[in-house]
Every structure is written in C-alpha cells, then in structure tokens.
Residue, then its C-alpha position, 0 to 999 in steps of 0.5 A: m469472550a470476544k477475541s481480543v484484536a490490538l490496533l497499531v496506529g500513528g507510527w513514526s513515518a511522514e504518513r503517521q497521521v495518516s494511520l491515525d485519521k483512517g484507523k478509525a474506521v478500521e476501530k469502528g470496524l472491528q467492533e461492529a465485527g465485535y472484537d475487542v478492540r484496544v487501539i496503540d499508538v505507536k511511539r519509536d519506543m520498544d518499551d512503551l509498545l511491548q507494555k501497550l501489547t501488555p496483556r497479549p491480544d489474540v490478534v495485532f490488527n497492523n494498520l501502520h504505515g511507512k517507516g517503522g509500519e511496513d517494511g517489517i520493522v513491527q513485523g518482526v518485533l510482532e514475529f519475535l513476540q509471537i503474535p498473530y499479524t494482518h498484512s504481510g509479513v518480514m521479507a514481504s513487507a521488506i522488499a516492497m518497499d523497496k521500491e526498485l527490489t520491487k520491480k526487479v522481481a516483477h520484471d523477472c516474473g515478466v511483469k513491465v516495469a517503468e526504466t530507472l534512470n541514472f544520471p542526469y537525468d531526461p525531463p520527463y521524469v519522475l522523483k520518488p523516494v526509493d521506500q516511503g508510500s501516500s506520493v509522499d515526497i513524488t517529483i515530475v519532471f517535464e521539458q517545460d518546467n522550469f525548477q530544479p528538483d531536490m538532487t541531494k535527499k538520499g534513498m530517491i529514485a529516477e523513474r521514465y514518465i509514463a503517461g497514460r491514465e492511472l490503475t490500482c489492483a486489490v488482491l486478497d489472498g492472493k486472487a485480484q479484486a478489480v481494476t480503478e483508475i484513480i482521475p486527480e485534478t492536480k496534476f498526479f495522483d500526489y498525496e494532496a489527491k490522495y487525502k486532502d483534494t476531493r475532486t480527485r474522482y475513483v471510477l470502479p470499475a474502470a473503463i478500461p479494455a478487457e484485457v487490459e483489466q485481466q492483464a492487470k488483474q493478472w501481473s498484480e497476482t504475479v507480484f502479491k504470490a512472488l513477493g511472499c504477501q498475505g492480506i490484502a495488499r495493492c498494486d499500482y500502474r501507469y496505462d498507455e493507451g495506445g502506446e506503451g500499454l499497462v506499466f507496473l509500478e509498485i505495490n503497497t502492502q498496508p494498502g489505506f484501510t476505510p470504506e472508502s480506500i482505493g483496497p477494501s472499496q474494490v473487495i466491498y465492490n465484491g460484495m463482501s462488508f468493511a467489518d467482514l473484510c476487517a473479520h477476515l483479515v483477524e481470523t486470517a492473521t498468522v505469526k509466518d515465522k513460526 
C-alpha cells in the first residue's frame, strides 16, 4: 500500500499564490514517486486543517511559504499531532524566518553578514521586512533616488547595500549542493524578477573563483547546522568582486520547490531526479521533538 502524503499549499501569507502555483510541481513529483497524495489548501482555520488531516497521513510535505508556513507555526501544529513532516522544525524555522536573528547566529559562527543600520539611514541601503520571504516589500535606496520609502511599516530593517553579484547555495541534509548566480534584468532580484520576469537568468554552476564557491558552500553548511535546519534550505549571498568579497544575506528553510527552482535544480545538477528528491524528503521526514 502506497504511503499517504498530505501536501500543504496556500497558507495566508503574502506568498500564498507562490505556494499554490509551485505546489502543482510537488504534487506531480510525489505522484511520480508512487505516493498517495492529498493536497490541502491551508487557511487560517485550525478546525479546517485538522479535518483535512483526517484520516491521518503518514507524512506531511510542507510546501507553505511565509508567515504561518515557514516560521514554526504549522510545524508546531504537526509536532503536537506527532505527524512526520518535511523541512526544518519549529525552532530552526522560527529563527531562520527572523533575518536579524539569523544574521546574529551566522556572525557568531564567523560568517560575514550584511550590516544592519540604525535610523537615519545613509544611502545606499536595503529596506526589507524582518520576517518575509520571496523578496516581498524589499526596497533598495540609492543616493540619486528622489523618493522616500515608507518608513511607517512595522517589522522592517535596513541593511547596508552590498554591491556585486547575487549568489545562492542550497543545502540538503547538511551538505551544500552547488552555487548558482542569479542575473535579473530588474534593479535587483525582487518578487517580479523571481516569479514574473522571464528574462532573469540562472547560471549553474556560477562562474566564480573556486575559493569563493567553497566559501559559499562552507558558510551555507555552517548556518544550516547552527540553526538546526533539516531537509533542504537555501542561503543567499552578495559577492562583491574586488571589494567586500562574499557576504551572507539570509537562509530560506522553505525554498521554492519545482524542478526549475534554485534549490532543487542544484540537487538535480548533482544527479538526483526531482521525483527522487521529493521521495527523499518524504522518507527522511520526522517529528522533530519526540
């Protein structure tokens, strides 16, 4: 009898549509791997979620993004129910979702991080939510810009802008996979560039010096392990050639999950199929706090 997998999609964050869209690829991958898949559109309704988790699945594949899905909330529910689930647990998810706290952990491990600024901010700087993903609500302010970003939003942090190239490195089960360079046609790798602009280019493997590649892999494994992450995650960097070198920005414990998404594409580059990756995450899913 095939193992039953409940695939969580949707959620109530700003990244709801991303989860719904990319969840179709996960559903296909799980079915190809031979699992009995039940898709659950998660709303902000605990009774509804509990009903949809009945009968109890063997495993939950968490494909939620943003608040409620990758910040430890749904992970806590699954821990309470003692249902094995994919990706990171409660504590790792909560810490990783907080960009400021993540940077403190990374810095304490010897990883170079983007400096957080105190108000007033001198351009160039990056203004972004402390607990959102998918580059939602990120603004970069340069000296020549003649606009003032909205400073009234709660939960925003400002970071010193790091010039250079956009690099990202996936980690699977504590092992760094590869380094991809992201080359957007927009001003930076924002929500538009990630999900709507087909001109964005992804270079795998990134054309960077071997020592930079090794540094990105080493730091990614360090942050992954320091936070106690599990399954697959993705670390983002800026690489300032001839300047500041490699600088860590953040880790994503629920990275986009299609064959073309950055994290899975690196695993596929190393020889594992997408369906096998889906199966691997299901077979290694656990209740983290037994």
